[in-house]
C-alpha positions as a Markdown table, in Angstrom:
| # | Residue | x | y | z |
|---|---|---|---|---|
| 1 | Unk | 10.8 | -17.7 | -12.3 |
| 2 | Unk | 8.9 | -19.7 | -14.5 |
| 3 | Unk | 5.3 | -20.1 | -15.3 |
| 4 | Unk | 4.4 | -22.2 | -12.4 |
| 5 | Unk | 2.0 | -21.2 | -9.7 |
| 6 | Unk | 3.3 | -18.9 | -7.2 |
| 7 | Unk | 2.5 | -17.9 | -3.6 |
| 8 | Unk | 3.3 | -14.3 | -2.6 |
| 9 | Unk | 3.0 | -12.9 | 0.9 |
| 10 | Unk | 2.8 | -8.9 | 1.0 |
| 11 | Unk | 3.6 | -7.0 | 4.0 |
| 12 | Unk | 2.3 | -3.5 | 4.4 |
| 13 | Unk | -0.4 | -1.0 | 5.7 |
| 14 | Unk | -3.9 | -1.9 | 4.6 |
| 15 | Unk | -6.6 | 0.8 | 4.2 |
| 16 | Unk | -8.2 | 2.5 | 6.0 |
| 17 | Unk | -7.1 | 5.1 | 5.1 |
| 18 | Unk | -6.7 | 4.4 | 1.5 |
| 19 | Unk | -3.2 | 5.7 | 0.3 |
| 20 | Unk | -0.9 | 4.8 | -2.5 |
| 21 | Unk | 0.9 | 2.4 | -0.6 |
| 22 | Unk | -2.1 | 0.1 | 0.2 |
| 23 | Unk | -3.7 | 1.1 | -3.5 |
| 24 | Unk | -0.4 | -0.8 | -4.7 |
| 25 | Unk | -0.5 | -3.7 | -2.5 |
| 26 | Unk | -4.2 | -4.3 | -3.2 |
| 27 | Unk | -4.0 | -4.0 | -7.2 |
| 28 | Unk | -1.0 | -6.6 | -6.7 |
| 29 | Unk | -3.0 | -9.0 | -4.6 |
| 30 | Unk | -6.0 | -8.9 | -7.3 |
| 31 | Unk | -3.6 | -9.2 | -10.1 |
| 32 | Unk | -2.0 | -12.1 | -8.8 |
| 33 | Unk | -5.4 | -14.1 | -7.8 |
| 34 | Unk | -6.9 | -13.4 | -11.2 |
| 35 | Unk | -4.0 | -14.8 | -12.9 |
| 36 | Unk | -4.1 | -18.2 | -10.7 |
| 37 | Unk | -1.7 | -17.2 | -8.2 |
| 38 | Unk | -1.8 | -17.4 | -4.5 |
| 39 | Unk | -1.7 | -14.4 | -2.6 |
| 40 | Unk | -1.8 | -13.0 | 0.9 |
| 41 | Unk | -1.4 | -10.0 | 2.6 |
| 42 | Unk | 0.0 | -9.5 | 6.2 |
| 43 | Unk | -1.1 | -6.2 | 7.5 |
| 44 | Unk | 1.4 | -4.7 | 9.7 |
| 45 | Unk | -0.4 | -1.2 | 10.3 |
| 46 | Unk | -1.0 | -0.5 | 14.0 |
| 47 | Unk | -5.0 | 0.0 | 13.5 |
| 48 | Unk | -7.9 | -2.1 | 14.6 |
| 49 | Unk | -9.9 | -1.4 | 11.3 |
| 50 | Unk | -9.8 | -3.5 | 8.3 |
| 51 | Unk | -10.4 | -3.4 | 4.7 |
| 52 | Unk | -12.9 | -5.7 | 3.1 |
| 53 | Unk | -10.2 | -8.1 | 1.5 |
| 54 | Unk | -9.9 | -11.7 | 1.4 |
| 55 | Unk | -6.5 | -13.4 | 2.6 |
| 56 | Unk | -5.5 | -10.6 | 5.0 |
| 57 | Unk | -3.6 | -11.6 | 8.0 |
| 58 | Unk | -2.9 | -9.3 | 11.1 |
| 59 | Unk | -0.1 | -10.5 | 13.4 |
| 60 | Unk | -0.9 | -9.4 | 17.0 |
| 61 | Unk | 2.8 | -8.9 | 17.8 |
| 62 | Unk | 6.4 | -8.5 | 16.5 |
| 63 | Unk | 6.9 | -12.1 | 17.7 |
| 64 | Unk | 3.8 | -13.4 | 16.0 |
| 65 | Unk | 4.8 | -11.8 | 12.7 |
| 66 | Unk | 8.3 | -13.4 | 12.6 |
| 67 | Unk | 6.9 | -16.9 | 13.4 |
| 68 | Unk | 4.0 | -16.3 | 10.7 |
| 69 | Unk | 6.8 | -15.3 | 7.9 |
| 70 | Unk | 8.9 | -18.3 | 9.1 |
| 71 | Unk | 5.7 | -20.8 | 8.9 |
| 72 | Unk | 4.3 | -19.3 | 5.5 |
| 73 | Unk | 5.4 | -21.8 | 2.7 |
| 74 | Unk | 5.6 | -18.8 | 0.3 |
| 75 | Unk | 7.7 | -18.3 | -2.7 |
| 76 | Unk | 8.0 | -14.7 | -2.2 |
| 77 | Unk | 7.7 | -11.9 | 0.3 |
| 78 | Unk | 7.0 | -8.7 | -0.8 |
| 79 | Unk | 7.4 | -5.7 | 1.7 |
| 80 | Unk | 5.9 | -2.3 | 1.2 |
| 81 | Unk | 7.5 | 0.7 | 2.8 |
| 82 | Unk | 6.3 | 4.0 | 3.1 |
| 83 | Unk | 7.2 | 7.2 | 5.2 |
| 84 | Unk | 10.1 | 6.8 | 7.6 |
| 85 | Unk | 12.5 | 4.1 | 7.3 |
| 86 | Unk | 13.0 | 3.7 | 11.1 |
| 87 | Unk | 15.1 | 0.9 | 12.9 |
| 88 | Unk | 12.1 | -1.0 | 13.4 |
| 89 | Unk | 11.3 | -1.0 | 9.5 |
| 90 | Unk | 15.2 | -1.7 | 9.1 |
| 91 | Unk | 15.1 | -4.8 | 11.0 |
| 92 | Unk | 12.1 | -6.1 | 9.5 |
| 93 | Unk | 13.5 | -5.7 | 6.2 |
| 94 | Unk | 16.6 | -7.4 | 7.2 |
| 95 | Unk | 14.4 | -10.4 | 8.6 |
| 96 | Unk | 12.6 | -10.3 | 5.0 |
| 97 | Unk | 15.8 | -10.4 | 3.1 |
| 98 | Unk | 17.2 | -13.5 | 5.4 |
| 99 | Unk | 14.3 | -15.9 | 5.7 |
| 100 | Unk | 15.5 | -19.2 | 4.5 |
| 101 | Unk | 13.9 | -20.6 | 1.2 |
| 102 | Unk | 12.0 | -17.3 | 0.1 |
| 103 | Unk | 12.7 | -14.6 | -2.2 |
| 104 | Unk | 12.7 | -11.2 | -1.3 |
| 105 | Unk | 11.3 | -8.0 | -3.1 |
| 106 | Unk | 10.9 | -4.6 | -1.3 |
| 107 | Unk | 8.9 | -1.7 | -2.8 |
| 108 | Unk | 9.8 | 1.4 | -1.1 |
| 109 | Unk | 7.0 | 4.3 | -1.7 |
| 110 | Unk | 8.5 | 7.1 | 0.1 |
| 111 | Unk | 10.2 | 9.8 | -2.0 |
| 112 | Unk | 10.2 | 12.2 | 0.7 |
| 113 | Unk | 12.4 | 10.3 | 3.0 |
| 114 | Unk | 14.7 | 9.0 | -0.3 |
| 115 | Unk | 15.3 | 12.8 | -0.8 |
| 116 | Unk | 16.1 | 13.4 | 2.9 |
| 117 | Unk | 18.7 | 10.8 | 3.4 |
| 118 | Unk | 20.6 | 10.9 | 0.1 |
| 119 | Unk | 23.7 | 12.6 | 1.3 |
| 120 | Unk | 23.4 | 10.3 | 4.5 |
| 121 | Unk | 23.3 | 7.0 | 2.8 |
| 122 | Unk | 26.3 | 4.7 | 3.3 |
| 123 | Unk | 27.2 | 1.3 | 2.3 |
| 124 | Unk | 28.5 | 0.5 | 5.4 |
| 125 | Unk | 25.3 | 1.0 | 7.7 |
| 126 | Unk | 22.7 | -1.0 | 9.0 |
| 127 | Unk | 20.1 | 0.3 | 6.1 |
| 128 | Unk | 22.8 | -0.5 | 3.8 |
| 129 | Unk | 23.1 | -3.9 | 4.8 |
| 130 | Unk | 19.0 | -4.4 | 5.0 |
| 131 | Unk | 18.7 | -3.4 | 1.5 |
| 132 | Unk | 21.5 | -5.4 | 0.1 |
| 133 | Unk | 19.9 | -8.4 | 1.8 |
| 134 | Unk | 16.8 | -8.1 | -0.4 |
| 135 | Unk | 16.8 | -9.8 | -3.8 |
| 136 | Unk | 15.2 | -7.2 | -5.8 |
| 137 | Unk | 14.2 | -3.5 | -4.9 |
| 138 | Unk | 11.5 | -1.4 | -6.5 |
| 139 | Unk | 11.4 | 2.2 | -6.4 |
| 140 | Unk | 8.6 | 4.4 | -7.3 |
| 141 | Unk | 10.5 | 7.1 | -8.4 |
| 142 | Unk | 14.3 | 8.3 | -9.2 |
| 143 | Unk | 15.3 | 9.5 | -6.0 |
| 144 | Unk | 14.7 | 6.1 | -4.6 |
| 145 | Unk | 16.7 | 4.4 | -7.4 |
| 146 | Unk | 19.5 | 6.9 | -6.4 |
| 147 | Unk | 19.2 | 6.4 | -2.9 |
| 148 | Unk | 19.6 | 2.4 | -3.4 |
| 149 | Unk | 22.9 | 2.8 | -5.5 |
| 150 | Unk | 24.1 | 5.1 | -2.3 |
| 151 | Unk | 23.4 | 2.2 | 0.2 |
| 152 | Unk | 25.3 | -0.2 | -1.9 |
| 153 | Unk | 23.0 | -1.8 | -4.0 |
| 154 | Unk | 23.6 | -3.1 | -7.6 |
| 155 | Unk | 21.8 | -1.6 | -10.2 |
| 156 | Unk | 20.6 | -4.8 | -11.5 |
| 157 | Unk | 18.7 | -5.6 | -8.5 |
| 158 | Unk | 16.7 | -2.2 | -8.4 |
| 159 | Unk | 13.7 | -1.0 | -10.9 |
| 160 | Unk | 11.9 | 2.1 | -11.2 |
| 161 | Unk | 8.2 | 1.2 | -11.6 |
| 162 | Unk | 5.1 | 4.0 | -11.1 |
| 163 | Unk | 2.8 | 2.4 | -8.1 |
| 164 | Unk | -0.6 | 3.7 | -9.5 |
| 165 | Unk | -3.4 | 2.5 | -11.9 |
| 166 | Unk | -5.5 | 5.7 | -12.4 |
| 167 | Unk | -9.2 | 5.0 | -13.5 |
| 168 | Unk | -12.5 | 6.9 | -13.8 |
| 169 | Unk | -15.4 | 6.8 | -11.0 |
| 170 | Unk | -17.5 | 4.0 | -11.3 |
| 171 | Unk | -21.0 | 5.8 | -12.8 |
| 172 | Unk | -23.6 | 3.0 | -11.3 |
| 173 | Unk | -22.3 | 4.1 | -7.7 |
| 174 | Unk | -24.4 | 6.4 | -5.9 |
| 175 | Unk | -22.4 | 9.2 | -3.4 |
| 176 | Unk | -23.7 | 9.6 | 0.1 |
| 177 | Unk | -26.4 | 11.9 | 0.6 |
| 178 | Unk | -24.3 | 14.0 | 3.3 |
| 179 | Unk | -21.5 | 14.2 | 0.7 |
| 180 | Unk | -23.5 | 14.8 | -2.3 |
| 181 | Unk | -25.4 | 17.9 | -0.5 |
| 182 | Unk | -22.3 | 19.2 | 0.8 |
| 183 | Unk | -20.6 | 19.1 | -2.6 |
| 184 | Unk | -23.6 | 20.9 | -4.2 |
| 185 | Unk | -24.0 | 23.7 | -1.6 |
| 186 | Unk | -20.2 | 24.6 | -1.5 |
| 187 | Unk | -18.9 | 26.8 | -4.4 |
| 188 | Unk | -15.9 | 26.3 | -4.6 |
| 189 | Unk | -16.2 | 22.9 | -3.2 |
| 190 | Unk | -12.6 | 21.9 | -1.5 |
| 191 | Unk | -11.5 | 18.7 | -1.1 |
| 192 | Unk | -8.5 | 17.5 | 1.1 |
| 193 | Unk | -7.5 | 13.8 | 1.1 |
| 194 | Unk | -4.9 | 12.3 | 3.6 |
| 195 | Unk | -4.6 | 11.1 | 7.3 |
| 196 | Unk | -5.2 | 13.1 | 10.3 |
| 197 | Unk | -1.8 | 13.1 | 11.4 |
| 198 | Unk | 0.6 | 15.8 | 11.9 |
| 199 | Unk | 2.6 | 15.6 | 8.7 |
| 200 | Unk | -0.9 | 16.3 | 6.8 |
| 201 | Unk | -1.1 | 20.1 | 7.6 |
| 202 | Unk | -5.0 | 19.8 | 8.4 |
| 203 | Unk | -4.9 | 22.4 | 11.3 |
| 204 | Unk | -3.7 | 24.7 | 8.7 |
| 205 | Unk | -6.0 | 24.3 | 6.4 |
| 206 | Unk | -8.9 | 24.8 | 9.0 |
| 207 | Unk | -7.2 | 27.7 | 10.6 |
| 208 | Unk | -6.9 | 29.2 | 6.7 |
| 209 | Unk | -10.9 | 28.6 | 5.7 |
| 210 | Unk | -11.7 | 32.5 | 7.3 |
| 211 | Unk | -9.2 | 33.7 | 4.7 |
| 212 | Unk | -10.7 | 31.3 | 2.3 |
| 213 | Unk | -14.2 | 32.2 | 3.1 |
| 214 | Unk | -13.4 | 35.9 | 3.0 |
| 215 | Unk | -12.4 | 35.6 | -0.6 |
| 216 | Unk | -14.7 | 32.8 | -1.5 |
| 217 | Unk | -18.1 | 33.5 | 0.7 |
| 218 | Unk | -19.6 | 29.9 | -0.3 |
| 219 | Unk | -16.5 | 27.7 | 0.0 |
| 220 | Unk | -16.7 | 24.5 | 1.7 |
| 221 | Unk | -13.8 | 22.1 | 2.7 |
| 222 | Unk | -14.3 | 18.3 | 2.8 |
| 223 | Unk | -11.6 | 16.5 | 4.6 |
| 224 | Unk | -11.2 | 12.7 | 3.8 |
| 225 | Unk | -9.3 | 10.4 | 6.1 |
| 226 | Unk | -8.9 | 9.5 | 9.5 |
| 227 | Unk | -5.9 | 9.6 | 12.1 |
| 228 | Unk | -4.6 | 10.3 | 15.9 |
| 229 | Unk | -5.6 | 14.1 | 15.3 |
| 230 | Unk | -9.4 | 13.9 | 14.6 |
| 231 | Unk | -10.7 | 14.7 | 18.0 |
| 232 | Unk | -8.4 | 17.7 | 18.1 |
| 233 | Unk | -9.4 | 19.1 | 15.0 |
| 234 | Unk | -13.0 | 18.2 | 15.1 |
| 235 | Unk | -12.8 | 21.0 | 18.6 |
| 236 | Unk | -11.0 | 23.5 | 16.4 |
| 237 | Unk | -13.8 | 23.2 | 14.2 |
| 238 | Unk | -16.3 | 23.9 | 16.7 |
| 239 | Unk | -14.2 | 26.5 | 18.5 |
| 240 | Unk | -14.4 | 28.3 | 15.1 |
| 241 | Unk | -18.3 | 27.8 | 14.8 |
| 242 | Unk | -17.2 | 26.6 | 11.1 |
| 243 | Unk | -19.3 | 23.2 | 11.1 |
| 244 | Unk | -21.4 | 24.0 | 8.2 |
| 245 | Unk | -17.9 | 25.1 | 6.3 |
| 246 | Unk | -15.7 | 22.3 | 7.1 |
| 247 | Unk | -16.5 | 18.4 | 7.4 |
| 248 | Unk | -14.2 | 15.8 | 8.6 |
| 249 | Unk | -15.8 | 12.9 | 6.7 |
| 250 | Unk | -13.4 | 10.1 | 8.2 |
| 251 | Unk | -12.4 | 7.2 | 6.0 |
| 252 | Unk | -14.5 | 7.5 | 2.7 |
| 253 | Unk | -14.6 | 4.2 | 0.7 |
| 254 | Unk | -12.3 | 4.7 | -2.4 |
| 255 | Unk | -15.1 | 4.2 | -5.3 |
| 256 | Unk | -16.9 | 7.4 | -3.4 |
| 257 | Unk | -13.6 | 9.2 | -3.0 |
| 258 | Unk | -13.1 | 9.2 | -6.8 |
| 259 | Unk | -16.5 | 10.7 | -7.2 |
| 260 | Unk | -15.5 | 13.3 | -4.7 |
| 261 | Unk | -12.2 | 13.9 | -6.2 |
| 262 | Unk | -14.1 | 14.4 | -9.8 |
| 263 | Unk | -17.0 | 16.6 | -8.2 |
| 264 | Unk | -14.2 | 18.7 | -6.4 |
| 265 | Unk | -13.2 | 22.4 | -7.6 |
| 266 | Unk | -9.9 | 21.9 | -6.4 |
| 267 | Unk | -8.2 | 19.2 | -4.2 |
| 268 | Unk | -5.8 | 20.2 | -1.5 |
| 269 | Unk | -2.9 | 18.6 | -0.6 |
| 270 | Unk | -0.9 | 20.7 | 2.0 |
| 271 | Unk | 2.0 | 18.5 | 4.0 |
| 272 | Unk | 5.0 | 19.1 | 5.8 |
| 273 | Unk | 6.6 | 15.6 | 4.5 |
| 274 | Unk | 5.0 | 13.8 | 1.6 |
| 275 | Unk | 5.8 | 11.5 | -1.5 |
| 276 | Unk | 4.2 | 11.0 | -4.5 |
| 277 | Unk | 0.6 | 11.2 | -3.3 |
| 278 | Unk | -2.1 | 9.1 | -5.3 |
| 279 | Unk | -4.7 | 11.6 | -4.8 |
| 280 | Unk | -2.9 | 14.2 | -6.5 |
| 281 | Unk | -2.2 | 12.0 | -9.8 |
| 282 | Unk | -5.9 | 10.9 | -9.7 |
| 283 | Unk | -7.3 | 14.6 | -9.5 |
| 284 | Unk | -5.0 | 15.5 | -12.0 |
| 285 | Unk | -6.2 | 12.4 | -14.3 |
| 286 | Unk | -9.8 | 13.6 | -13.6 |
| 287 | Unk | -9.3 | 17.3 | -14.3 |
| 288 | Unk | -9.6 | 18.5 | -11.1 |
| 289 | Unk | -7.2 | 21.2 | -10.5 |
| 290 | Unk | -4.5 | 20.6 | -7.5 |
| 291 | Unk | -3.0 | 23.1 | -4.8 |
| 292 | Unk | -0.1 | 21.4 | -3.0 |
| 293 | Unk | 3.0 | 21.7 | -0.8 |
| 294 | Unk | 5.9 | 21.7 | -2.8 |
| 295 | Unk | 7.9 | 18.5 | -2.2 |
| 296 | Unk | 10.3 | 18.8 | -5.6 |
| 297 | Unk | 8.4 | 15.7 | -7.0 |
| 298 | Unk | 5.0 | 16.9 | -7.7 |
| 299 | Unk | 3.7 | 16.1 | -11.5 |
| 300 | Unk | 3.3 | 18.9 | -14.1 |
| 301 | Unk | 0.5 | 20.7 | -13.6 |
| 302 | Unk | 0.1 | 21.0 | -9.7 |
| 303 | Unk | -0.1 | 24.8 | -8.2 |
| 304 | Unk | 2.8 | 25.0 | -5.6 |
| 305 | Unk | 2.5 | 26.8 | -2.6 |
| 306 | Unk | 5.5 | 28.5 | -0.9 |
| 307 | Unk | 7.4 | 27.1 | 1.9 |
| 308 | Unk | 6.7 | 27.8 | 4.6 |
| 309 | Unk | 2.9 | 27.7 | 3.7 |
| 310 | Unk | 0.7 | 30.5 | 4.7 |
| 311 | Unk | -2.9 | 31.4 | 4.5 |
| 312 | Unk | -2.5 | 34.4 | 2.2 |
| 313 | Unk | -0.4 | 32.3 | -0.4 |
| 314 | Unk | -2.9 | 29.4 | -0.2 |
| 315 | Unk | -5.8 | 31.9 | -1.2 |
| 316 | Unk | -4.0 | 33.5 | -4.1 |
| 317 | Unk | -2.4 | 29.7 | -5.1 |
| 318 | Unk | -6.6 | 28.4 | -4.8 |
| 319 | Unk | -7.6 | 31.5 | -6.8 |
| 320 | Unk | -5.2 | 30.7 | -9.4 |
| 321 | Unk | -6.1 | 27.0 | -9.8 |
| 322 | Unk | -9.9 | 27.8 | -9.9 |
| 323 | Unk | -9.4 | 29.9 | -12.6 |
| 324 | Unk | -7.7 | 27.3 | -14.8 |
| 325 | Unk | -9.7 | 25.3 | -17.4 |
| 326 | Unk | -10.4 | 21.6 | -16.3 |
| 327 | Unk | -8.6 | 19.1 | -18.7 |
| 328 | Unk | -8.9 | 15.4 | -17.9 |
| 329 | Unk | -6.5 | 13.3 | -19.2 |
| 330 | Unk | -7.5 | 10.9 | -21.8 |
């Protein structure tokens, strides 16, 4: 495309929670506007909360989304996919690829799905047709590029692009007092970042705290994120009488979260199913040790847990992480 002014419409989940997909989408949105192009975000997440971002549209139904996509006079539709590529997302991908008069781009963020589906991907499948309807496909790791190929997408229509832009915390920002006090009083201060959903093993972390406290009596765990399991997790913490040791912080502003990641003695990322988590990248960038479940795509430097996870291994791996020298990336 030439240097004329573009109008790009992005589809994807807006924060909260603040994850890798939304981070990438917001960075593109801001870069487009800073360079004089028009940009709009269509929030397809099924949530009532919205981030404080200009030019965000939230259709109320599938029909409303279809009507909006047909009505928008944009040059490019850029769809961001994370998590499972279910039938609903397949049809939305196909719709983006078949929109008249618009170029289509898909960024696929879910490395875990790409790994799981690799041996079952076939060109003559609904997913294969959907991917091939798109003008250009972006994968955030090599597993995704291989997946596109298995679905019959020509190599020249795919590209590997890392989805994150790492940054230092804003030193002019003040951390909320409740977080500051918790971090100061916890030794070690443990931070888990992720949605309160089944694939994020928050219940396991909460249940493992007695074993952690046996080794580290002053340990404290702050869990940043929201989701459908919040009430159940809060009940579990109350039943354990662990309110002073475990805090469900809810959705935390990303600028504040960067400070917490830097302040943490260890960042925990314990999941059943995960991609290339931006919180893991941010922690390593800031020199904070990371303990995470092994999804076969963690960056170098992460302390990996055994599969299946268990409290004894978690405590031992955490001990090793806490013993290492912090080395922020330059």
